[in-house]
ZATI-142267 format. One record per residue (C-alpha): residue number from 1; residue in three letters; y, x, z. Coordinates in steps of 0.02 Angstrom, whole numbers, plus 50000, padded with zeros to 5 digits. Layout:
% ZATI-142267
BAPA    k    r      v      u      w
BAPA  NUM  Ala      Y      X      Z
...
***
This chain:
% ZATI-142267
BAPA    k    r      v      u      w
BAPA    1  Met  52797  47430  48064
BAPA    2  Asp  52672  47485  47933
BAPA    3  Lys  52510  47388  47950
BAPA    4  Arg  52399  47544  47943
BAPA    5  Val  52504  47628  48079
BAPA    6  Ala  52490  47474  48189
BAPA    7  Leu  52298  47468  48170
BAPA    8  Ser  52285  47652  48210
BAPA    9  Leu  52391  47631  48367
BAPA   10  Ile  52284  47486  48428
BAPA   11  Ala  52123  47582  48396
BAPA   12  Ser  52193  47731  48491
BAPA   13  Leu  52240  47623  48639
BAPA   14  Leu  52066  47544  48643
BAPA   15  Leu  51979  47712  48636
BAPA   16  Thr  52083  47782  48779
BAPA   17  Ala  52064  47624  48882
BAPA   18  Ile  51874  47631  48886
BAPA   19  Pro  51854  47797  48980
BAPA   20  Leu  52001  47756  49092
BAPA   21  Ser  51916  47597  49148
BAPA   22  Ile  51756  47693  49182
BAPA   23  Val  51847  47825  49285
BAPA   24  Ala  51936  47689  49380
BAPA   25  Glu  51773  47612  49436
BAPA   26  Lys  51730  47660  49615
BAPA   27  Ser  51565  47668  49706
BAPA   28  Thr  51618  47562  49853
BAPA   29  Ile  51557  47575  50032
BAPA   30  Tyr  51507  47402  50094
BAPA   31  Leu  51511  47345  50274
BAPA   32  Glu  51347  47252  50298
BAPA   33  His  51358  47207  50482
BAPA   34  Ser  51458  47230  50643
BAPA   35  Asn  51463  47131  50805
BAPA   36  Thr  51653  47149  50820
BAPA   37  Leu  51795  47197  50704
BAPA   38  Ser  51973  47238  50759
BAPA   39  Phe  52130  47331  50702
BAPA   40  Asp  52256  47448  50783
BAPA   41  Gln  52390  47481  50652
BAPA   42  Asp  52493  47590  50768
BAPA   43  Arg  52354  47708  50815
BAPA   44  Leu  52236  47690  50665
BAPA   45  Pro  52328  47617  50515
BAPA   46  Asp  52223  47544  50375
BAPA   47  Cys  52068  47561  50484
BAPA   48  Gln  51938  47432  50530
BAPA   49  Ile  51875  47464  50705
BAPA   50  Leu  51693  47413  50717
BAPA   51  Thr  51576  47403  50866
BAPA   52  Gly  51400  47345  50899
BAPA   53  Asp  51254  47363  50778
BAPA   54  Val  51364  47430  50637
BAPA   55  Gln  51284  47446  50466
BAPA   56  Phe  51354  47512  50301
BAPA   57  Arg  51282  47523  50126
BAPA   58  His  51333  47643  49990
BAPA   59  Glu  51226  47632  49834
BAPA   60  Glu  51048  47667  49894
BAPA   61  Ala  51105  47744  50059
BAPA   62  Leu  51111  47647  50223
BAPA   63  Met  51210  47704  50376
BAPA   64  Tyr  51194  47638  50554
BAPA   65  Cys  51289  47675  50714
BAPA   66  Asp  51353  47599  50878
BAPA   67  Ser  51536  47605  50824
BAPA   68  Ala  51639  47659  50674
BAPA   69  His  51811  47676  50597
BAPA   70  Phe  51806  47610  50420
BAPA   71  Tyr  51942  47654  50294
BAPA   72  Ser  51913  47539  50146
BAPA   73  Lys  52063  47602  50048
BAPA   74  Ser  52004  47783  50052
BAPA   75  Asn  51822  47727  50041
BAPA   76  Ser  51772  47829  50193
BAPA   77  Leu  51713  47807  50372
BAPA   78  His  51688  47890  50540
BAPA   79  Ala  51530  47838  50633
BAPA   80  Phe  51493  47868  50818
BAPA   81  Ser  51341  47863  50932
BAPA   82  Asn  51161  47835  50876
BAPA   83  Val  51208  47878  50697
BAPA   84  Arg  51070  47853  50571
BAPA   85  Met  51079  47883  50383
BAPA   86  Ile  50939  47829  50266
BAPA   87  Gln  50933  47894  50088
BAPA   88  Gly  50804  47801  49985
BAPA   89  Asp  50625  47812  50047
BAPA   90  Ser  50623  47996  50092
BAPA   91  Ile  50780  48052  50187
BAPA   92  Arg  50823  48003  50364
BAPA   93  Ile  50962  48090  50459
BAPA   94  Tyr  51008  48061  50642
BAPA   95  Gly  51155  48124  50745
BAPA   96  Asp  51298  48085  50863
BAPA   97  Lys  51443  48086  50736
BAPA   98  Leu  51462  48059  50549
BAPA   99  Tyr  51606  48073  50428
BAPA  100  Tyr  51564  48003  50257
BAPA  101  Asp  51670  48004  50098
BAPA  102  Gly  51609  47874  49974
BAPA  103  Asn  51707  47949  49829
BAPA  104  Thr  51627  48122  49842
BAPA  105  Lys  51466  48059  49922
BAPA  106  Phe  51483  48196  50052
BAPA  107  Ala  51427  48176  50233
BAPA  108  Arg  51469  48282  50385
BAPA  109  Leu  51359  48256  50537
BAPA  110  Arg  51383  48338  50706
BAPA  111  Asn  51287  48356  50870
BAPA  112  Asn  51100  48329  50896
BAPA  113  Ile  51060  48319  50710
BAPA  114  Lys  50886  48278  50653
BAPA  115  Met  50844  48263  50468
BAPA  116  Glu  50673  48201  50413
BAPA  117  Asn  50608  48227  50237
BAPA  118  Gly  50425  48191  50219
BAPA  119  Gln  50330  48307  50337
BAPA  120  Ala  50479  48423  50366
BAPA  121  Thr  50607  48396  50504
BAPA  122  Leu  50771  48490  50525
BAPA  123  Phe  50858  48510  50693
BAPA  124  Thr  51038  48573  50707
BAPA  125  Asp  51210  48530  50778
BAPA  126  Ser  51316  48547  50621
BAPA  127  Phe  51251  48478  50457
BAPA  128  Asn  51334  48436  50292
BAPA  129  Tyr  51243  48333  50162
BAPA  130  Asp  51295  48313  49980
BAPA  131  Arg  51216  48155  49911
BAPA  132  Lys  51266  48199  49733
BAPA  133  Thr  51156  48353  49732
BAPA  134  Asp  51039  48305  49876
BAPA  135  Ile  51080  48471  49959
BAPA  136  Gly  51106  48492  50146
BAPA  137  Tyr  51188  48638  50238
BAPA  138  Tyr  51189  48699  50415
BAPA  139  Phe  51292  48847  50476
BAPA  140  Asp  51272  48861  50664
BAPA  141  His  51086  48886  50696
BAPA  142  Gly  50952  48769  50635
BAPA  143  Thr  50765  48741  50647
BAPA  144  Ile  50647  48666  50518
BAPA  145  Val  50475  48610  50576
BAPA  146  Asp  50334  48552  50462
BAPA  147  Asn  50149  48528  50492
BAPA  148  Ser  50118  48715  50469
BAPA  149  Asn  50270  48817  50522
BAPA  150  Thr  50428  48826  50624
BAPA  151  Leu  50578  48910  50542
BAPA  152  Lys  50742  48961  50623
BAPA  153  Ser  50902  49041  50558
BAPA  154  Ile  51089  49043  50583
BAPA  155  Asn  51131  48974  50411
BAPA  156  Gly  51024  48864  50300
BAPA  157  Lys  51026  48762  50141
BAPA  158  Tyr  50900  48626  50105
BAPA  159  Tyr  50863  48548  49935
BAPA  160  Ser  50784  48381  49978
BAPA  161  Lys  50719  48342  49803
BAPA  162  Ser  50627  48507  49778
BAPA  163  Arg  50590  48530  49965
BAPA  164  Ile  50660  48707  49952
BAPA  165  Ala  50751  48784  50100
BAPA  166  Ile  50854  48944  50097
BAPA  167  Phe  50876  49033  50263
BAPA  168  Gln  51001  49171  50304
BAPA  169  Tyr  51035  49282  50455
BAPA  170  Asn  50908  49306  50596
BAPA  171  Val  50773  49211  50502
BAPA  172  Ser  50611  49177  50595
BAPA  173  Leu  50454  49089  50529
BAPA  174  Glu  50312  49061  50652
BAPA  175  Asn  50142  48979  50662
BAPA  176  Lys  49986  49005  50767
BAPA  177  Asp  49930  49153  50659
BAPA  178  Met  50089  49250  50616
BAPA  179  Arg  50274  49278  50640
BAPA  180  Leu  50394  49323  50500
BAPA  181  Gln  50566  49397  50530
BAPA  182  Ser  50692  49418  50390
BAPA  183  Asp  50873  49424  50339
BAPA  184  Thr  50849  49302  50194
BAPA  185  Leu  50702  49188  50155
BAPA  186  Ile  50663  49047  50033
BAPA  187  Tyr  50535  48921  50094
BAPA  188  Asn  50451  48772  50011
BAPA  189  Thr  50414  48638  50142
BAPA  190  Asn  50291  48557  50021
BAPA  191  Thr  50185  48708  49973
BAPA  192  His  50222  48807  50133
BAPA  193  Ile  50255  48963  50029
BAPA  194  Ala  50387  49085  50093
BAPA  195  Asn  50478  49190  49963
BAPA  196  Ile  50539  49357  50031
BAPA  197  Val  50706  49408  49954
BAPA  198  Gly  50771  49529  50086
BAPA  199  Pro  50709  49656  50215
BAPA  200  Ser  50568  49567  50308
BAPA  201  Glu  50423  49596  50425
BAPA  202  Ile  50269  49488  50451
BAPA  203  Phe  50176  49513  50614
BAPA  204  Phe  49993  49470  50647
BAPA  205  Asp  49889  49501  50802
BAPA  206  Asp  49819  49664  50731
BAPA  207  Ala  49935  49715  50589
BAPA  208  Trp  50105  49690  50510
BAPA  209  Ile  50188  49689  50339
BAPA  210  Thr  50353  49767  50289
BAPA  211  Ser  50427  49704  50125
BAPA  212  Ser  50590  49656  50042
BAPA  213  Asn  50519  49566  49890
BAPA  214  Gly  50369  49451  49871
BAPA  215  Trp  50295  49291  49937
BAPA  216  Tyr  50175  49231  50071
BAPA  217  Asp  50071  49071  50068
BAPA  218  Thr  50062  49021  50251
BAPA  219  Asp  49920  48897  50222
BAPA  220  Lys  49805  49010  50121
BAPA  221  Glu  49866  49166  50214
BAPA  222  Tyr  49887  49252  50047
BAPA  223  Ser  50033  49359  49988
BAPA  224  Glu  50097  49457  49839
BAPA  225  Leu  50215  49596  49887
BAPA  226  Tyr  50320  49706  49773
BAPA  227  Asp  50440  49855  49777
BAPA  228  Arg  50341  49978  49885
BAPA  229  Ser  50289  49856  50020
BAPA  230  Leu  50188  49916  50169
BAPA  231  Ile  50040  49848  50269
BAPA  232  Gln  50002  49931  50436
BAPA  233  Asp  49879  49900  50575
BAPA  234  Tyr  49879  49950  50757
BAPA  235  Glu  49741  50079  50727
BAPA  236  Lys  49864  50183  50624
BAPA  237  His  49804  50136  50450
BAPA  238  Asn  49934  50090  50320
BAPA  239  Leu  49941  50044  50137
BAPA  240  Thr  50092  50064  50023
BAPA  241  Ala  50100  50021  49837
BAPA  242  Asp  50216  49957  49702
BAPA  243  Thr  50122  49791  49714
BAPA  244  Ile  50004  49729  49850
BAPA  245  Asn  49896  49573  49846
BAPA  246  Tyr  49845  49532  50024
BAPA  247  Asn  49717  49398  50069
BAPA  248  Arg  49736  49391  50256
BAPA  249  Met  49599  49260  50278
BAPA  250  Ala  49470  49365  50184
BAPA  251  Gly  49539  49528  50251
BAPA  252  Ile  49562  49601  50075
BAPA  253  Ala  49712  49704  50019
BAPA  254  Glu  49731  49766  49840
BAPA  255  Gly  49859  49897  49794
BAPA  256  Phe  49924  49922  49617
BAPA  257  Ser  50017  50075  49552
BAPA  258  Asn  50070  50224  49659
BAPA  259  Val  49951  50177  49798
BAPA  260  Val  49959  50274  49962
BAPA  261  Met  49832  50240  50102
BAPA  262  Asn  49856  50338  50262
BAPA  263  Asp  49740  50361  50411
BAPA  264  Ser  49854  50454  50532
BAPA  265  Val  49716  50469  50663
BAPA  266  Asp  49604  50575  50551
BAPA  267  Lys  49754  50645  50453
BAPA  268  Ile  49687  50581  50287
BAPA  269  Val  49786  50508  50142
BAPA  270  Leu  49711  50421  49989
BAPA  271  Thr  49818  50398  49834
BAPA  272  Gly  49787  50324  49662
BAPA  273  Gly  49831  50191  49535
BAPA  274  Tyr  49725  50053  49616
BAPA  275  Ser  49648  50025  49787
BAPA  276  Tyr  49537  49892  49864
BAPA  277  Tyr  49531  49882  50054
BAPA  278  Asn  49422  49770  50162
BAPA  279  Glu  49498  49771  50335
BAPA  280  Lys  49355  49673  50414
BAPA  281  Val  49232  49817  50384
BAPA  282  Asp  49369  49951  50374
BAPA  283  Ser  49318  50014  50202
BAPA  284  Ala  49411  50051  50041
BAPA  285  Tyr  49396  50128  49870
BAPA  286  Val  49528  50205  49758
BAPA  287  Ile  49525  50235  49569
BAPA  288  Lys  49645  50296  49432
BAPA  289  Leu  49688  50476  49479
BAPA  290  Ala  49609  50445  49649
BAPA  291  Thr  49658  50584  49769
BAPA  292  Leu  49613  50627  49949
BAPA  293  Ile  49737  50732  50047
BAPA  294  Ala  49677  50807  50211
BAPA  295  Tyr  49821  50875  50314
BAPA  296  Glu  49852  50952  50484
BAPA  297  Thr  50014  50926  50578
BAPA  298  Glu  50007  51104  50644
BAPA  299  Ser  49991  51179  50469
BAPA  300  Thr  50082  51159  50305
BAPA  301  Asp  49919  51187  50210
BAPA  302  Ser  49831  51032  50145
BAPA  303  Thr  49670  51005  50048
BAPA  304  Phe  49680  50899  49890
BAPA  305  Val  49523  50817  49818
BAPA  306  Thr  49515  50706  49665
BAPA  307  Ala  49374  50605  49588
BAPA  308  Asp  49350  50459  49471
BAPA  309  Thr  49319  50351  49625
BAPA  310  Leu  49349  50387  49808
BAPA  311  Phe  49268  50282  49945
BAPA  312  Tyr  49328  50269  50125
BAPA  313  Thr  49235  50190  50271
BAPA  314  Lys  49266  50195  50458
BAPA  315  Lys  49136  50141  50584
BAPA  316  Asp  49133  50172  50771
BAPA  317  Ser  49285  50288  50754
BAPA  318  Val  49192  50396  50627
BAPA  319  Thr  49266  50411  50452
BAPA  320  Tyr  49155  50431  50298
BAPA  321  Leu  49227  50486  50131
BAPA  322  Lys  49136  50490  49964
BAPA  323  Gly  49195  50546  49793
BAPA  324  Tyr  49099  50515  49633
BAPA  325  Tyr  49112  50601  49465
BAPA  326  Asn  49230  50738  49410
BAPA  327  Val  49264  50797  49586
BAPA  328  Gln  49393  50936  49603
BAPA  329  Ala  49463  51013  49762
BAPA  330  Trp  49608  51131  49794
BAPA  331  Ser  49685  51212  49946
BAPA  332  Pro  49774  51380  49961
BAPA  333  Asp  49612  51465  50020
BAPA  334  Phe  49477  51360  49940
BAPA  335  Gln  49441  51275  49773
BAPA  336  Gly  49289  51180  49709
BAPA  337  Ile  49216  51063  49579
BAPA  338  Ala  49063  50949  49585
BAPA  339  Asp  48993  50784  49524
BAPA  340  Ser  49004  50706  49697
BAPA  341  Val  49064  50746  49872
BAPA  342  Phe  49031  50672  50044
BAPA  343  Tyr  49128  50704  50205
BAPA  344  Cys  49106  50641  50382
BAPA  345  Thr  49229  50668  50525
BAPA  346  Lys  49087  50667  50653
BAPA  347  Asp  49024  50836  50596
BAPA  348  Ser  49173  50890  50487
BAPA  349  Ile  49057  50941  50346
BAPA  350  Gly  49101  50921  50163
BAPA  351  Arg  48943  50904  50057
BAPA  352  Met  48956  50941  49870
BAPA  353  Phe  48821  50890  49745
BAPA  354  Gly  48794  50895  49557
BAPA  355  Thr  48821  51073  49490
BAPA  356  Pro  48946  51116  49627
BAPA  357  Val  49052  51273  49615
BAPA  358  Thr  49169  51342  49748
BAPA  359  Trp  49294  51484  49746
BAPA  360  Gln  49381  51585  49880
BAPA  361  Gly  49494  51715  49808
BAPA  362  Lys  49385  51821  49692
BAPA  363  Asn  49223  51747  49761
BAPA  364  Gln  49121  51612  49675
BAPA  365  Ser  48971  51513  49740
BAPA  366  Thr  48851  51399  49645
BAPA  367  Gly  48693  51307  49698
BAPA  368  Asp  48604  51141  49703
BAPA  369  Ser  48719  51087  49845
BAPA  370  Ile  48859  51165  49945
BAPA  371  Leu  48909  51121  50123
BAPA  372  Val  49083  51162  50187
BAPA  373  Phe  49104  51165  50376
BAPA  374  Ser  49276  51155  50455
BAPA  375  Thr  49358  51150  50627
BAPA  376  Asn  49533  51080  50651
BAPA  377  Gly  49558  51081  50463
BAPA  378  Glu  49509  51265  50445
BAPA  379  Ile  49351  51313  50347
BAPA  380  Asp  49237  51421  50456
BAPA  381  Arg  49072  51415  50361
BAPA  382  Ile  49007  51378  50185
BAPA  383  Glu  48822  51351  50152
BAPA  384  Thr  48752  51355  49975
BAPA  385  Ile  48578  51280  49967
BAPA  386  Gly  48449  51287  49827
BAPA  387  Ser  48464  51413  49685
BAPA  388  Ala  48606  51487  49786
BAPA  389  Phe  48711  51615  49696
BAPA  390  Met  48870  51705  49746
BAPA  391  Phe  48971  51843  49668
BAPA  392  Met  49126  51940  49719
BAPA  393  Arg  49227  51998  49570
BAPA  394  Asn  49272  52181  49574
BAPA  395  Asp  49380  52216  49421
BAPA  396  Thr  49261  52179  49277
BAPA  397  Leu  49106  52201  49385
BAPA  398  Tyr  49014  52074  49493
BAPA  399  Asn  48942  52109  49666
BAPA  400  Gln  48806  51975  49668
BAPA  401  Ile  48694  51887  49792
BAPA  402  Ser  48560  51757  49764
BAPA  403  Gly  48431  51669  49871
BAPA  404  Lys  48368  51503  49931
BAPA  405  Lys  48516  51483  50049
BAPA  406  Ile  48678  51580  50067
BAPA  407  Thr  48791  51559  50219
BAPA  408  Cys  48968  51628  50218
BAPA  409  Tyr  49058  51648  50384
BAPA  410  Ile  49248  51636  50373
BAPA  411  Asp  49385  51673  50498
BAPA  412  Ser  49569  51630  50467
BAPA  413  Gly  49533  51604  50282
BAPA  414  Glu  49449  51775  50263
BAPA  415  Leu  49264  51803  50222
BAPA  416  Lys  49185  51907  50361
BAPA  417  Lys  48996  51894  50345
BAPA  418  Ile  48863  51831  50223
BAPA  419  Phe  48685  51784  50271
BAPA  420  Val  48553  51757  50136
BAPA  421  Asp  48395  51666  50186
BAPA  422  Gly  48242  51671  50072
BAPA  423  Asn  48211  51774  49915
BAPA  424  Ala  48370  51873  49947
BAPA  425  Leu  48428  51977  49799
BAPA  426  Ser  48586  52080  49785
BAPA  427  Val  48676  52191  49661
BAPA  428  Tyr  48811  52300  49735
BAPA  429  Phe  48920  52427  49646
BAPA  430  Ala  48940  52572  49766
BAPA  431  Glu  49112  52650  49762
BAPA  432  Glu  49156  52830  49797
BAPA  433  Glu  49246  52848  49960
BAPA  434  Arg  49434  52862  49939
BAPA  435  Asp  49551  52966  50044
BAPA  436  Ser  49695  52894  50143
BAPA  437  Thr  49822  52935  50007
BAPA  438  Ala  49738  52823  49877
BAPA  439  Thr  49827  52664  49821
BAPA  440  Pro  49751  52501  49756
BAPA  441  Ser  49808  52548  49579
BAPA  442  Asp  49712  52712  49579
BAPA  443  Thr  49556  52721  49471
BAPA  444  Val  49396  52673  49562
BAPA  445  Asn  49247  52790  49542
BAPA  446  Tyr  49072  52720  49566
BAPA  447  Val  48927  52822  49634
BAPA  448  Gly  48795  52700  49574
BAPA  449  Val  48723  52525  49571
BAPA  450  Asn  48623  52466  49722
BAPA  451  Arg  48495  52330  49686
BAPA  452  Ser  48402  52260  49837
BAPA  453  Glu  48270  52129  49872
BAPA  454  Ser  48223  52056  50041
BAPA  455  Ser  48168  51896  50127
BAPA  456  Glu  48332  51896  50224
BAPA  457  Met  48494  51990  50204
BAPA  458  Thr  48655  52006  50304
BAPA  459  Ile  48812  52074  50223
BAPA  460  Tyr  48971  52119  50317
BAPA  461  Val  49131  52111  50214
BAPA  462  Asp  49286  52216  50239
BAPA  463  Glu  49468  52164  50228
BAPA  464  Asn  49466  52204  50041
BAPA  465  Asn  49328  52076  50010
BAPA  466  Lys  49199  52213  49978
BAPA  467  Pro  49030  52239  50063
BAPA  468  Lys  49045  52371  50198
BAPA  469  Arg  48870  52355  50274
BAPA  470  Ile  48709  52273  50216
BAPA  471  Ile  48563  52239  50333
BAPA  472  Leu  48392  52202  50259
BAPA  473  Thr  48230  52146  50344
BAPA  474  Pro  48095  52279  50363
BAPA  475  Ala  47994  52209  50219
BAPA  476  Ser  48122  52248  50085
BAPA  477  Ser  48150  52359  49935
BAPA  478  Gly  48303  52432  49854
BAPA  479  Thr  48351  52552  49716
BAPA  480  Leu  48512  52649  49690
BAPA  481  Tyr  48541  52672  49505
BAPA  482  Thr  48654  52807  49436
BAPA  483  Pro  48829  52766  49369
BAPA  484  Ala  48757  52781  49195
BAPA  485  Gln  48669  52614  49223
BAPA  486  Ile  48828  52517  49265
BAPA  487  Gly  48834  52449  49088
BAPA  488  Asn  48650  52399  49088
BAPA  489  Lys  48650  52210  49113
BAPA  490  Glu  48462  52208  49143
BAPA  491  Ile  48499  52301  49304
BAPA  492  Thr  48673  52241  49349
BAPA  493  Arg  48652  52055  49317
BAPA  494  Leu  48548  51942  49428
BAPA  495  Lys  48471  51787  49350
BAPA  496  Gly  48589  51641  49372
BAPA  497  Leu  48753  51733  49355
BAPA  498  Leu  48880  51619  49272
BAPA  499  Asp  49066  51656  49285
BAPA  500  Cys  49155  51488  49299
BAPA  501  Phe  49328  51550  49346
BAPA  502  Thr  49400  51462  49193
BAPA  503  Leu  49352  51298  49282
BAPA  504  Lys  49439  51343  49445
BAPA  505  Pro  49583  51224  49489
BAPA  506  Leu  49742  51328  49486
BAPA  507  Asp  49845  51216  49600
BAPA  508  Lys  49855  51039  49671
BAPA  509  Phe  49915  50975  49502
BAPA  510  Asp  49779  51060  49398
BAPA  511  Ile  49644  50958  49485
BAPA  512  Tyr  49689  50813  49370
BAPA  513  Asn  49651  50914  49213
BAPA  514  Pro  49470  50883  49156
BAPA  515  Lys  49352  51031  49171
BAPA  516  Asp  49216  51064  49042
BAPA  517  Lys  49055  51083  49142
BAPA  518  Ser  48941  51090  48990
BAPA  519  Lys  48887  51271  49027
BAPA  520  Leu  48848  51224  49206
BAPA  521  Lys  48748  51073  49151
BAPA  522  Ala  48652  51177  49025
BAPA  523  Ala  48611  51307  49158
BAPA  524  Glu  48554  51167  49274
BAPA  525  Glu  48440  51096  49139
BAPA  526  Ala  48367  51268  49106
BAPA  527  Lys  48308  51287  49286
BAPA  528  Pro  48120  51264  49310
BAPA  529  Lys  48078  51093  49376
BAPA  530  His  47970  51090  49532
BAPA  531  Lys  47828  50965  49519
BAPA  532  Arg  47784  50864  49670
BAPA  533  Lys  47614  50897  49744
BAPA  534  Lys  47490  50754  49728
BAPA  535  Arg  47433  50684  49893
***
C-alpha cells in the first residue's frame, strides 16, 4: 500500500473515531441509596426493584421516592410514592409517580404534583419537565401561586430559568385587588407582570378592562393596553383608545390616538388625539382635535363641539364641561363659535365667551356672552348679553336688533319670539302684503324701513322667520322711512352690524377648519371700555 494512502486512511479513522466516542458517552443515572434491591426477570426483565428510602442522581438532579423500578440498560426509571425531584438550588418537584429518561432528560410526573421555583409554586396532576430546556408543561388544569397572585388554566408551560409562564384556555389571574380572565396569558413570576396576548378582561371592584393586547403589572397596578382597549366603570363611564396607559393605584388613565370617552348617563362623548382622566376626582381633559358630542337616544340629531382643549368634571352627579380656545359648535339647527364655552348639566346651560357668534338658519347673534338653554337636548332659549346684536337675513337686507340683552325663545328648532331688554333698537324692512297666489320666488316689494328705539321690545316671528308683530314700551320712538331710503346705510344699519356667515361651521366636519376671527376681534377692541367707578 502506498505510504501516503496509508497515512490518510489512519488520519480519517482517527477523525471519525473522536466524535463517535463522544456520542457514545452517556449521562448515566446513578442509584445512590435503597434499603432493598431485588429482581423479577419474568415480570420485569432487566429491572432493579428498589424499596425504602430510594435515591437517584443524574448530573445535578436528585430524585427520591419510596420505591422504584430502575432500568440501567435503558438509563430510565419509574418512581412511586412520595416522589421528590431536586434540580440544582432552585427547582423542587413533588408527586406520586415519576417516569424519567436519563438519555433525553425528560420527566413525566403524575398525581398531586407540586413544583417549587423560588417564590412560585405550581400545582397540577399531570406535569412533564424537560431538563434540557428547563421547561415544564401541564395539560389538565394547573395552578401557579406566588406571593402576589394565583393563576389557573387548563394548559400551561413554565420556563424555570426565566420564570415565564404561558397559560392557555380558561385562564384566571387573581389577587386581593383584581381578577383577570383570558384565553391566553404570559406571566412572569419574578416581576409579576402579565402580558395579554388574547381576548381578556380585568375586573376591579369599581371598573373593568377589556383588551386583547398589552400588559399589566400586578404589583404596581399599572398597565399599557393596545389595539382599541377599553376601560369601563360601573357608573357608565368608559374610555377607548389605540393605546391606554392606566395607573390603577393613582387612578390615572391616559388615552393616545383615536380617543373616545363616553358618559352614557349624561349622553356625552369626548373624542380626541390624547386624553387624561383622573378617576378619583372624576375629571378629564382632551386635546388634539378635541370634540364633545352631545346626543339623545330619542333623536338622531347630535351637537358637536370642538376646542383646543376640552375639560370634563363630574361632582355630586353634576357634569361640568369646559372648552378653551377656538371653540366651534354645530348641530342641524344651531351653530356657534367662541373663545371658550362652559356647560353644566344641573341647569343645562351652555355659556359662550370671547367674541361669541351663534347662527340659527339665517339668523346671527353676537355679544359679550351668549347663553344657550336646553331641555332634553332641545334648545328652547338663547340669551345674548352685553352689546347684544342680532340680525335676520332677508335676501341682501338685514332685519336688525340690538340692546343690552336679547332673549330668543325657540320651539321645536323654530324661533318664535324675541325680547330685547335695555336700549332696544331695531331696523325692520316692511314688506308689501302678498296675496295667496304668491310664491317664495316672486319679487318682494318693500313699503319702507321701520327704525325703532325703546327701553324694551318684544318681537313675534312668523313661520318664515320674519317679524310679524313688534311691541314697544310706551316711552319709545319709531320712524317709517320710504323705500327710497332702503339703500341708505346710515338709516338701515345699526351700529355693531357685522355679517360673520363666512365663519359659520357648515357641518360637523367643518368645525375642525380654523376660522379667522380677526374682524370680530377688531370690532371687540373698538368697543368703548367702561371704566370702573372709584370707591
